[in-house]
C-alpha positions as CSV (number, residue, x, y, z in Angstrom):
1,G,-6.8,-33.8,9.0
2,I,-5.9,-30.4,10.2
3,S,-7.3,-29.4,13.4
4,H,-9.8,-26.6,13.9
5,E,-7.5,-24.9,16.0
6,T,-4.9,-24.4,13.3
7,I,-4.6,-21.4,11.4
8,I,-4.5,-21.7,8.0
9,H,-2.9,-18.9,5.7
10,Y,-2.9,-18.9,2.1
11,E,-0.5,-16.8,-0.2
12,H,-2.2,-16.5,-3.7
13,A,0.2,-16.1,-6.3
14,S,-0.3,-15.4,-10.0
15,I,-1.9,-18.1,-11.8
16,G,-2.7,-17.8,-15.5
17,D,-5.3,-20.8,-15.8
18,E,-8.7,-19.4,-15.0
19,S,-10.2,-22.4,-14.2
20,L,-7.8,-23.1,-11.5
21,I,-7.9,-20.1,-10.1
22,K,-11.7,-21.5,-9.7
23,E,-10.9,-24.2,-8.3
24,I,-8.8,-22.4,-5.5
25,G,-11.9,-19.9,-4.5
26,S,-14.6,-22.5,-4.8
27,Q,-12.4,-25.4,-2.7
28,I,-9.3,-24.2,-0.8
29,L,-10.1,-20.7,0.5
30,P,-13.2,-21.2,2.2
31,Q,-11.0,-23.4,4.4
32,V,-8.4,-20.8,5.0
33,D,-8.6,-18.3,7.8
34,S,-6.2,-15.9,6.1
35,L,-5.8,-14.7,2.6
36,G,-2.6,-12.7,1.0
37,L,-2.5,-11.3,-2.7
38,N,-1.6,-8.3,-4.7
39,E,-4.3,-6.1,-6.9
40,Q,-3.3,-7.9,-9.7
41,E,-4.2,-11.2,-8.1
42,L,-7.5,-9.9,-6.6
43,A,-8.6,-8.5,-10.3
44,T,-8.0,-12.2,-11.8
45,L,-9.4,-14.0,-8.4
46,Y,-12.7,-11.4,-8.8
47,V,-13.4,-12.1,-12.2
48,A,-12.8,-16.1,-11.9
49,L,-14.9,-16.3,-8.9
50,G,-18.0,-14.3,-11.2
51,G,-17.0,-10.6,-10.6
52,N,-17.8,-8.2,-13.2
53,F,-15.9,-5.1,-14.2
54,Q,-18.7,-3.5,-15.7
55,V,-20.5,-2.8,-12.4
56,N,-20.4,0.9,-11.2
57,G,-17.7,2.4,-13.4
58,F,-15.9,-0.6,-12.1
59,T,-12.9,-1.7,-14.5
60,L,-9.4,-3.8,-14.4
61,K,-7.7,-0.6,-15.4
62,A,-8.7,1.0,-12.5
63,L,-8.2,-1.8,-9.7
64,L,-4.6,-2.1,-11.1
65,E,-3.3,1.4,-11.3
66,T,-0.2,2.1,-9.7
67,I,-2.4,3.5,-6.5
68,P,-5.4,1.8,-7.0
69,D,-8.9,3.4,-5.7
70,P,-9.0,2.1,-2.5
71,Q,-13.1,2.0,-2.7
72,L,-12.3,-0.4,-5.6
73,V,-10.3,-2.2,-3.7
74,S,-12.9,-2.2,-1.2
75,D,-15.7,-3.7,-3.5
76,A,-13.7,-6.2,-4.9
77,L,-12.2,-7.9,-1.2
78,V,-16.3,-7.7,-0.1
79,F,-17.1,-9.3,-3.7
80,T,-14.5,-12.1,-3.0
81,F,-15.1,-12.8,0.9
82,R,-19.1,-12.9,0.3
83,T,-18.6,-15.2,-2.4
84,I,-15.6,-18.2,-0.8
85,K,-17.6,-17.6,2.5
86,P,-21.3,-16.9,1.9
87,G,-23.5,-16.1,5.3
């Protein structure tokens, strides 16, 4: 296995298969120390993990705007990290 001292980075890519994204979110991401993704990849991961774009006016369009609202990005990141690494 990989030493617990080894820091693992995962660079997410644009993936069209939501079930694969969900599997990555539940099986791989809890094992990594660092995550790289853009707003579009964050949006697809957010949805695959059960995020709801209808909450508090949070929309996919708003997240994917040329200059996305930092609060929306932050909310999606918080949800994502709490989902993949609860507690």
